[in-house]
KETORTOR-848623 format. One record per residue (C-alpha): residue in three letters; x, y, z. Coordinates in steps of 0.05 Angstrom, whole numbers, plus 5000, padded with zeros to 4 digits. Layout:
BEGIN
alaXYZ/...
***
This chain:
BEGIN
met113942123049/lys108942643071/his104842163115/thr107141673167/asn102741063169/phe103040333186/tyr107140193125/thr113140573152/leu114339893184/arg116039633114/gly122939943123/ile123939803197/phe130439503223/ser133639413291/thr140739593310/ala141039123370/lys145238493364/arg144737753383/ile148937133376/gly146836623325/phe148436273260/leu145636223190/ala141435583188/val134435333171/phe129035063217/ser121734913211/leu116835403243/ala110335293280/val104535683249/ser098235973278/phe091835883239/val085436273242/his078636153211/gly077135823145/gln079235243101/asn079235583033/leu086435803032/pro091535313003/glu094434823053/leu101235003083/val106534513058/trp112434783098/ser114735413134/lys122035573146/thr126336133173/tyr133636283162/pro136536543228/ala142636983229/ile146537413279/tyr142538063279/ser136138283243/asp135038093170/phe128938303130/ala126537903069/arg124038363013/his122937932951/ile122337182937/val122936892866/pro122636162841/thr128735942800/arg129335512739/asp132734942776/gly126434822819/gly128835232878/phe128135962897/val131936572920/ile130337092974/val133537782973/gly133438243032/asp137338713077/ser141938423130/gln145338683193/ser148337993203/tyr153137933145/gly156838373096/pro161438963099/gly156539513117/ile151739753170/ile146239413129/ser148238983069/thr144438643013/met143737893023/leu141637362972/val139636672998/lys138836082950/cys134535492971/asp132634822941/ser125734552927/ile124134403000/gly126835063027/glu133634813050/met138935353041/glu144235192988/trp148335832994/tyr148136563011/gln152037172988/val152437893013/tyr153838532974/gly154939272985/gly159639773016/asp160940043086/ser154240393097/tyr147140213076/asp145239763017/leu137939573015/pro134839132960/tyr127639072938/ala127938622877/val131538032846/ile130537682779/gln133937082748/thr137737262685/pro138136842621/asp145036572640/asp142036302706/gly145236852746/phe141537402783/leu140438152780/ile138938522844/ala136239232850/thr138539622911/tyr139040332936/thr145440512972/thr149041043012/ser155640663009/phe158240952944/glu159641632914/pro156342102900/glu154242242971/gly147042092988/thr142441542962/asn143641222894/ile140540642857/arg145440062845/leu144439422806/ile148538792823/lys149538232772/thr151637552798/asn153136872768/ala149036242784/thr152236162852/gly151436882873/glu158537122860/glu158537852838/gln160237952764/trp158938702759/ala155439262795/ser152539882763/leu151040532800/leu145740862757/pro147641552730/asn142942112751/ser140041682808/asn143142092864/gly137642262913/cys133441662889/ile131341052927/ile127340422911/ala121740242959/asn117039742925/thr118038992920/gly118938772847/cys121739432822/leu126039092769/val124038752704/gln127538462643/thr125438772577/ala124238462509/asp131038682483/gln134438322542/gly135738962578/tyr132639172644/met128139712674/val128539922747/ala123440372781/gly124340812842/tyr123141532862/gly127242142877/trp127242892886/arg127143282821/pro127144032813/pro123744482826/asn120344192888/ala117443492880/asn119042752884/gln117842382819/ile117441652801/met124041502765/leu124540962712/phe131440762689/lys133440312630/ile140039932624/asn142539432573/gln144338712590/asp151438912609/gly149139432660/glu150440032616/tyr145840632625/met141040762567/trp135841272591/glu131541522648/lys124441802652/glu120942222705/ile113642042718/gly108742442758/gly105743132767/asp107043782803/asp106843492873/asp110242872903/asp109542182871/tyr112641542898/gly113840832874/ala114340372841/asn113139642828/ile113839462754/gln110738882716/pro110738682641/thr103938682607/ala101338212554/asp101638742500/gly109138872507/asn108639462553/tyr109639562628/met105339742688/leu107840152747/ala104540182816/gly105840712870/his102241292901/thr101142012882/tyr099942692914/ser099443022845/tyr092942692823/gly086642392852/ser081542582904/gly085142462970/lys091142653010/cys094742142967/asp092041602922/gly094140942893/tyr097441072826/leu097840632764/val101940842703/lys102440442639/val108740582598/asp111540322533/asp118340012522/asn121440702517/gly118540902585/asp113541382554/glu106741422589/leu100841092555/trp095841232610/ser095541352684/ala090141362738/ala089441512812/tyr085241082859/gly082441242928/glu078041722966/asp079242303015/asn084942013058/phe091641653047/asp091541092996/ser097640732968/phe099540162921/tyr105539712933/phe104539182879/val100739082814/arg099638442773/pro096538352704/thr090437892706/ser088237352658/asp082437772632/gly087238312607/gly086238772667/tyr090238902730/ile089838802805/ala093539282850/val094539212926/gly097039652982/ser093940023041/thr088240513050/gln085740993103/ser079741203061/tyr075640573069/gly073940123127/lys076940193196/ser083740503212/glu088540293157/gln086139713115/gly089039273061/phe087339612995/val085439222932/val083339512865/lys081439102804/thr081339472737/asp080139312665/ala085539382611/glu084740132608/gly085040242683/thr077540322695/val075540062764/glu071639422764/trp071539342840/thr075139582903/ala076039222969/ala078439453038/val080638843078/gly082238773152/gly079738883222/ala079839433275/gly087439523270/asn092039623211/glu093239213149/gly097039273084/phe098738823024/glu105438732989/gly103738192939/val098137862899/val097337272851/glu091537012810/thr089536292822/ala087535762772/asn080135902784/lys081236652776/glu080836832849/phe086437212884/leu091437072939/leu094237682976/ser100237713023/gly101838263073/met101338403147/thr096138553201/asn095638763273/ser088138643276/phe088637883281/gly093637343300/asn098537183356/gly102937793358/glu103438533351/his103638433276/asp103037793236/leu103937563165/tyr097037593133/leu094537153076/val087737293045/arg083636962990/leu078937402950/ser073537202901/gln073337442828/thr069238032852/gly073238212914/gln069537852970/val073837563026/leu073436803022/asp078536633075/glu084136953115/glu089536693161/thr095336963201/tyr102236663212/gly107636843261/ser110236893331/thr107537273392/asn111737873371/asp112338243305/asp112237873238/phe111538163168/gly109537903100/ala112738083033/asn110837822964/ile107337192940/glu109236822876/tyr106536232838/trp111735662837/pro110435222776/gly108834512795/lys109134642870/gly104335182892/tyr105235882922/leu111436172954/val110736723006/ala116437133035/gly116537483102/ser120637693163/tyr119837293227/tyr121137563297/ser125136993326/thr125136753398/thr131737103409/thr128237763392/tyr130737943323/phe128137873252/asp129937303205/phe128537153132/trp122236723125/ala119336303069/met112935893064/leu110235423011/phe102735323002/glu099534792958/gly097335012889/asp090035052870/asn087034532823/gln093634192809/thr092733712750/ser097033302705/val100733722655/ser097733312599/thr090833582617/gln092934312618/leu092534442544/ala089335122533/ser083535222485/ala087335812455/gln093235412429/ser093035802365/leu096436372403/ile102735942406/leu105835552349/phe110835052380/glu114534952315/glu120034472332/ile124434152386/ala130933962353/pro134433512362/asn129233052393/pro131332572420/phe137432952446/thr143532802488/asp145933412526/his142534002491/thr136834182445/ser133034802423/phe125735012426/gln123035402367/phe116335742376/glu112236312348/leu107736792386/gln101637132357/glu102337692408/asn107437962458/ser107337552522/his111037302582/val113336592566/ile114836032614/ile117935382589/thr118034802638/leu119934062636/tyr115733532671/thr115632782680/leu109932402646/asn106032402711/gly106533152720/ala112433232768/leu116533862754/val123633702730/asp126434372708/gly124135092700/ile127535232634/thr126035972623/ser121336522646/asn122137142603/tyr118437652562/tyr118137552486/thr115237972431/lys110537742376/gly114037312325/lys118836722320/his123836552375/gln128936012391/phe131335812460/asp137335352470/tyr136934862527/his142834512560/ala140533912601/gln146833532622/asn144033412691/ile137333122668/thr136532372673/pro135332022605/gly128031872592/met121432132564/tyr118832812588/leu113433322574/cys115634022554/lys110534572567/ile110735262537/gln105935742570/thr104136462556/asp099336942591/lys093436642552/ala095235952527/ser099635342536/val102134772492/val105434112513/arg110133682471/lys113733032487/ile121333042489/ser126432492499/lys133432512527/ile138131942510/lys145131772535/
***
């Protein structure tokens, strides 16, 4: 990149070594002012032998979660990709490592329809020489099934959490950036099919350097990219949003910032049809601040916030809460116990800081993304500087806002979903859900007890407008009566379902 700022620490790693083992222990947390953030349920780290950095945390359909990151502790290379699977209370169930003999660094993981996982990495371990983008497909226990080095990705890297998304045709898009002639870096968007076979690539940007990108599906069947640009805008670099269709063709783009360095690291669609993007800024506030921009559906700014103190801040993740406020995760050296700390902030609907807290040790600690965990609350990933002086994977669970019984969560816009049939019902070991969408949407199907306790996260995928069927195998579910909830970006519907012996 052209500028070196606080967020160069996003890629930091140590080459020193220590003796240890992969385990889980609870972590003491430091609180600062305020009571408006969700209550901390638990905080756990996953110590290893050397330094390991968590990059992306994702809930899984079995009620647990996975963390992907880069590890000096395990694997065949100097730095390898590591995937850690945990249960509903954060206890590690298994871990796997991937890569070659050099550097393999991941920034995204998603769960695939077969309950396996797909990991996006950039690597220097494989030919051709230099950096390349590599995808790794695993089964449900993390065993590698195939790996795909993307053609034409030589010289490319990925650098933003959540740079991988499943598409409506069951393929995948991965976003990164790389040098492209004659003299500029471009955001690179690659498409593969469900078997890892290359389909196409697109270059996004202008005549100068452009970097990114995080990628998210949008409610209208398209995709939003977040990064930063030197080609457009009013500053030295600006936050950059690009909306593309399912062929990777640009629908619109916009730059955000003022006369200094401004960057986006994550974007999330919002319930009102707009977007919220987060990163870091040197154009507003003091030093380098956390950068937040809320836009409407066409990218027009509704409000901007610079968040932090006298030091440096930056955000890597954001979620919208049930009452349409926002929780942001990242890191700070303005507040807290150590040189840097994981930083959690709650913003109002109009960008005012409602509460902020730091978490960590007396040394360096870093925050990654935050995700809503259905039925449980909010998951936050980070990297914790352990008492033996090296970094460990870190996960925290916070209570959800306004948690209510599933039976009371029926949306007023149920007409957007037609839950046609669950058949057979009652069922023994499998059934199928048939539903129709009035518009393209991300769809989450979950199973709950009658008192609202989460039993199974059945699927979380993007579906196009029209009729769909999803087959569900539930051999491990105890016989009884349950509530099945289908939820889109704008509505939800609940139906009773029975399993019999």
